[in-house]
C-alpha positions as CSV (number, residue, x, y, z in Angstrom):
1,M,24.7,10.1,-5.9
2,A,22.2,11.5,-3.3
3,M,18.6,10.1,-3.5
4,R,16.1,13.0,-3.1
5,R,13.1,11.1,-2.8
6,S,11.0,7.8,-4.1
7,F,7.7,6.9,-4.4
8,P,5.5,4.3,-6.1
9,T,3.5,5.1,-9.2
10,V,0.5,3.0,-10.1
11,L,-0.6,2.7,-13.7
12,S,-4.4,3.1,-14.4
13,D,-7.1,3.7,-16.8
14,R,-9.3,4.7,-13.9
15,L,-7.7,7.4,-12.4
16,P,-10.6,9.3,-10.5
17,E,-11.5,5.8,-8.9
18,T,-7.9,5.0,-8.2
19,R,-7.3,8.1,-6.4
20,D,-10.5,8.1,-4.4
21,F,-9.5,4.5,-3.5
22,Y,-6.2,5.4,-1.7
23,V,-7.8,8.7,-0.4
24,A,-10.6,6.6,1.5
25,L,-8.6,3.6,2.4
26,L,-5.5,5.1,3.6
27,G,-6.1,8.9,4.3
28,F,-4.1,10.2,1.4
29,E,-4.6,14.0,0.2
30,V,-4.6,15.1,-3.6
31,A,-1.7,17.3,-4.2
32,F,-2.1,17.2,-7.9
33,D,-4.8,16.0,-10.2
34,S,-5.0,15.9,-14.0
35,D,-6.2,13.9,-16.5
36,W,-3.2,12.0,-16.9
37,Y,-1.2,12.3,-13.5
38,V,-2.5,12.4,-9.9
39,A,-0.2,13.0,-7.2
40,L,-1.0,11.8,-3.6
41,T,0.4,12.8,-0.3
42,R,0.1,12.0,3.4
43,L,2.0,13.5,6.3
44,D,2.2,11.5,9.5
45,G,4.3,13.5,12.0
46,D,7.9,14.2,10.5
47,E,7.2,11.3,8.1
48,A,5.9,12.1,4.4
49,H,4.4,9.6,2.2
50,E,3.7,9.9,-1.6
51,L,1.9,7.8,-4.2
52,A,1.5,8.7,-7.9
53,I,-1.1,7.4,-10.6
54,W,-0.3,7.6,-14.1
55,A,-2.9,7.2,-17.0
56,V,-1.9,3.7,-18.4
57,G,-2.5,4.9,-22.1
58,H,-0.5,8.2,-21.5
59,E,2.4,8.9,-24.1
60,L,4.9,8.9,-21.5
61,V,3.9,5.3,-20.7
62,P,5.9,2.9,-23.1
63,P,3.4,0.7,-25.2
64,P,4.5,-2.6,-23.6
65,Y,3.7,-1.4,-20.2
66,R,0.2,-0.1,-20.9
67,A,-1.4,-3.0,-19.3
68,D,-3.0,-4.2,-15.9
69,P,-0.6,-4.7,-12.9
70,A,0.8,-8.2,-12.4
71,G,3.4,-9.4,-10.0
72,V,3.3,-6.4,-7.8
73,I,2.0,-6.0,-4.4
74,L,1.8,-2.5,-3.0
75,T,2.5,-2.6,0.9
76,F,1.5,0.0,3.4
77,L,2.6,-0.6,7.2
78,V,0.0,1.2,9.6
79,D,-0.6,1.3,13.3
80,D,-4.0,-0.4,13.1
81,V,-4.9,-2.6,10.4
82,D,-8.2,-3.7,11.9
83,A,-9.4,0.1,11.7
84,V,-8.3,0.2,8.0
85,H,-10.3,-3.0,7.5
86,A,-13.3,-1.5,8.9
87,E,-13.0,1.5,6.8
88,A,-12.7,-0.7,3.7
89,R,-15.9,-2.7,4.6
90,R,-17.5,0.6,5.1
91,A,-16.4,1.8,1.8
92,R,-17.2,-1.6,0.1
93,I,-13.7,-2.0,-1.1
94,P,-13.1,-5.6,-2.1
95,V,-11.3,-7.4,0.7
96,V,-9.1,-10.4,-0.6
97,A,-8.1,-11.7,2.9
98,P,-9.2,-10.1,6.2
99,P,-6.8,-9.3,9.0
100,R,-5.0,-12.2,10.1
101,D,-1.8,-12.7,12.3
102,L,1.1,-14.0,10.2
103,F,4.1,-16.1,11.4
104,H,6.6,-13.3,10.7
105,G,5.3,-10.7,13.0
106,R,2.7,-8.9,11.0
107,R,-1.2,-8.7,11.1
108,Q,-2.0,-8.4,7.4
109,M,-5.2,-7.6,5.1
110,L,-5.1,-7.8,1.5
111,V,-7.3,-5.6,-0.8
112,T,-7.4,-4.9,-4.5
113,D,-7.4,-1.5,-5.9
114,P,-9.7,-0.4,-9.0
115,N,-7.0,-1.7,-11.5
116,G,-6.6,-5.0,-9.8
117,M,-3.3,-4.2,-8.2
118,L,-3.0,-6.3,-5.1
119,V,-2.6,-3.9,-1.9
120,E,-1.3,-5.4,1.5
121,V,-1.9,-3.3,4.8
122,S,-0.4,-4.5,7.8
123,S,0.7,-3.9,11.4
124,P,3.4,-5.1,13.6
125,S,2.4,-8.2,15.6
126,T,4.0,-10.8,17.6
127,P,6.0,-13.0,15.4
128,S,5.8,-16.9,16.1
129,P,8.3,-18.4,18.6
130,A,10.1,-20.2,15.8
131,F,10.4,-17.2,13.6
132,A,11.7,-14.8,16.5
133,A,14.3,-17.5,17.3
134,E,15.2,-17.4,13.7
135,L,15.6,-13.6,13.8
136,L,17.9,-13.8,16.9
137,R,20.0,-16.4,15.5
138,R,20.6,-13.8,12.4
139,G,21.4,-11.2,15.1
140,R,18.0,-9.2,14.6
141,A,15.4,-8.5,17.3
142,P,11.9,-9.5,16.3
143,E,9.6,-6.4,16.2
144,T,6.5,-6.7,18.2
145,T,3.4,-4.8,19.4
146,G,4.7,-5.3,23.0
């Protein structure tokens, strides 16, 4: 079996607001927009990124799953989380946690999208010495901003 592509799909009862959130925060572009489905894309050199949004109440969504998201974090790794944070503040997007360096080598911020989904935006940073040593013990080189 060959996998052709994969992408996350967000369930929403606020399609326009959700679309605009990901366009403003992360620079996605609208590839398709209807009253029940939105397809977003972003090209970065040779890398293509996709995100879909489905109307949570649409007949294609089984009734038990027509609810707000829970237990999911949507993660985006970017070059400069601080620039994304500045854009989030400018756009008045609710920031759960401003950028901070984490022990495992990420500088992370957390926001929520219009559906209440937790969204992590992070950039590589220098891991703590203890975590870097653990990675090396496991045969992996730590990723750093160098």
